[in-house]
matplotlib code that plots the C-alpha trace (Angstrom):
import matplotlib.pyplot as plt

x = [22.0, 22.1, 22.6, 25.2, 27.0, 24.2, 21.4, 23.8, 25.1, 21.6, 20.4, 23.6, 23.2, 19.3, 20.1, 22.6, 20.3, 17.5, 19.8, 20.8, 18.2, 15.8, 17.4, 17.2, 18.6, 21.8, 24.5, 25.6, 29.1, 28.8, 27.0, 29.7, 32.4, 30.7, 29.9, 33.1, 31.2, 31.9, 30.1, 29.4, 28.2, 25.8, 24.7, 23.6, 21.7, 20.0, 18.6, 17.1, 15.8, 14.4, 12.8, 11.3, 9.8, 11.8, 13.9, 13.3, 16.2, 16.8, 18.8, 20.8, 23.2, 22.5, 20.6, 20.8, 18.4, 15.5, 13.5, 10.1, 8.4, 8.9, 11.3, 8.4, 7.1, 10.2, 11.0, 14.3, 12.7, 11.5, 15.3, 16.5, 13.8, 14.2, 17.9, 16.8, 18.2, 16.0, 15.8, 16.1, 17.9, 17.4, 19.2, 15.9, 14.3, 11.5, 8.1, 9.3, 7.9, 11.2, 13.8, 17.5, 18.6, 19.3, 16.3, 14.3, 13.2, 13.4, 15.9, 14.9, 15.7, 14.0, 11.1, 13.5, 15.6, 12.4, 10.8, 14.1, 14.0, 10.3, 11.2, 14.0, 11.7, 9.1, 11.6, 13.0, 9.3, 9.0, 12.0, 11.6, 14.3, 13.3, 14.0, 17.6, 18.1, 17.0, 18.8, 15.5, 16.6, 19.5, 17.9, 20.1, 22.4, 24.1, 24.8, 27.6, 26.0, 27.8, 26.1, 27.2, 27.5, 24.7, 26.0, 24.1, 20.9, 20.6, 19.5, 21.8, 21.6, 23.0, 26.3, 26.5, 26.9, 27.5, 30.2]
y = [-11.7, -8.1, -8.0, -5.8, -5.3, -2.6, -5.4, -8.0, -5.4, -4.3, -7.7, -8.7, -5.6, -6.2, -9.7, -8.3, -5.9, -8.5, -11.0, -8.3, -5.6, -7.0, -5.4, -1.9, 0.1, -1.2, 1.2, 1.2, 1.5, -2.1, -3.3, -1.9, -3.7, -7.2, -7.3, -5.7, -2.9, 0.8, 2.8, 5.6, 3.0, 1.7, 5.0, 5.5, 2.1, 2.6, 6.1, 4.2, 1.5, 4.1, 6.0, 2.6, 2.1, -1.1, 0.5, 3.3, 5.5, 6.4, 9.4, 10.2, 8.2, 4.5, 5.3, 3.4, 1.5, -0.7, -2.9, -1.1, -4.6, -7.9, -10.3, -12.5, -9.6, -8.2, -10.0, -10.2, -8.8, -5.6, -5.0, -5.2, -3.3, -0.4, 0.2, 0.5, -2.9, -4.3, -8.0, -8.4, -10.8, -9.1, -6.3, -4.5, -1.9, -3.6, -2.7, -1.3, -2.7, -2.1, -4.9, -4.9, -5.3, -2.3, -2.7, -2.4, -6.2, -8.6, -11.1, -14.8, -15.6, -12.7, -14.4, -17.1, -14.3, -12.3, -15.4, -16.1, -12.7, -13.3, -16.6, -14.8, -12.1, -14.7, -16.7, -13.6, -12.6, -15.8, -15.4, -13.3, -12.2, -14.7, -17.3, -16.3, -15.7, -19.2, -20.7, -22.2, -21.7, -23.7, -26.5, -28.5, -25.7, -26.7, -30.2, -31.4, -33.1, -34.9, -36.2, -38.8, -37.7, -39.4, -41.8, -42.9, -40.9, -42.3, -39.9, -38.8, -40.1, -38.8, -40.1, -41.1, -38.0, -39.7, -42.2]
z = [118.8, 120.1, 123.7, 124.9, 128.3, 129.0, 129.1, 130.8, 133.5, 134.4, 135.0, 137.1, 139.2, 139.6, 140.8, 143.0, 144.5, 144.8, 146.7, 149.2, 149.3, 151.6, 154.7, 153.3, 150.5, 148.8, 147.8, 144.0, 145.1, 146.9, 143.9, 141.7, 143.6, 143.9, 140.1, 139.1, 137.1, 136.9, 139.1, 136.8, 134.3, 137.1, 137.8, 134.2, 134.1, 137.6, 136.2, 133.4, 135.8, 138.1, 135.2, 134.2, 137.5, 138.6, 141.4, 144.1, 145.3, 149.0, 149.7, 152.6, 154.8, 154.5, 151.3, 147.9, 145.9, 146.5, 144.2, 143.3, 143.0, 144.5, 143.1, 141.7, 139.8, 138.2, 134.7, 133.3, 130.1, 131.8, 133.1, 129.7, 127.9, 130.7, 129.9, 126.0, 125.1, 122.3, 122.0, 118.3, 116.0, 112.8, 111.0, 110.4, 112.6, 114.7, 113.4, 110.0, 106.8, 105.2, 104.9, 105.8, 102.1, 99.9, 98.0, 101.2, 100.8, 103.6, 103.3, 103.0, 106.7, 108.2, 109.7, 111.2, 113.0, 113.9, 115.4, 117.4, 118.9, 119.6, 121.6, 123.3, 124.6, 125.4, 127.5, 129.4, 130.1, 131.8, 134.2, 137.4, 139.4, 142.0, 139.5, 139.1, 142.6, 143.6, 140.5, 139.2, 135.6, 135.4, 133.2, 130.9, 130.2, 133.4, 132.3, 130.2, 127.5, 124.7, 121.6, 119.1, 115.4, 113.5, 110.8, 107.7, 108.6, 112.1, 114.8, 117.6, 120.9, 124.1, 125.4, 129.0, 130.8, 134.3, 134.4]

ax = plt.figure().add_subplot(projection="3d")
ax.plot(x, y, z, "-o")
ax.set_aspect("equal")
plt.show()
C-alpha cells in the first residue's frame, strides 16, 4: 500500500488543527511540537493544504491556520489527495491502459489491487475530521480479537475476548 508519511502527517496535523482550532488560528509550530513533526515539513504540507482549499492562513501576531470547512465537511481522503498522496495499491499508473509488466500487460492480480485501492478511497471518503476527533472510527480494530485456527475444513470461531 502506498501511503507515505506525507499523507499520514497531513492527517495528523489536520486532526490536531480540528481539535484545537475552534478558539482561533493555530500556529504550525504548536502543531509541530505536539505531533512531533518537523516544522519545515509541516510548512510544505500546509502550503498544499491551503492550495487545496482545506485550510486558511491568518498572518500576523496570533496568526496561524484555520480549517476552511467544518470538521464534518472535511474528509480524510481530501486531505491525503491535497498533499499529492495517491491512494493506490497497484504498481501501474492510475488511469493508464498500460500494465506494470515489461510487456505493458496487466498482471493477473491487477483488478484485485485496483479494487483494494478503490475501497480504501471509499472508506477514507466516508470518514470526516469530526469522526476522527470524536473517536467514532474505532470499530473492531481497537479490540483484541483472537481466532482459533480452523481444523479439517471447519470455520474459524472467535475466541473469548473478555475473560
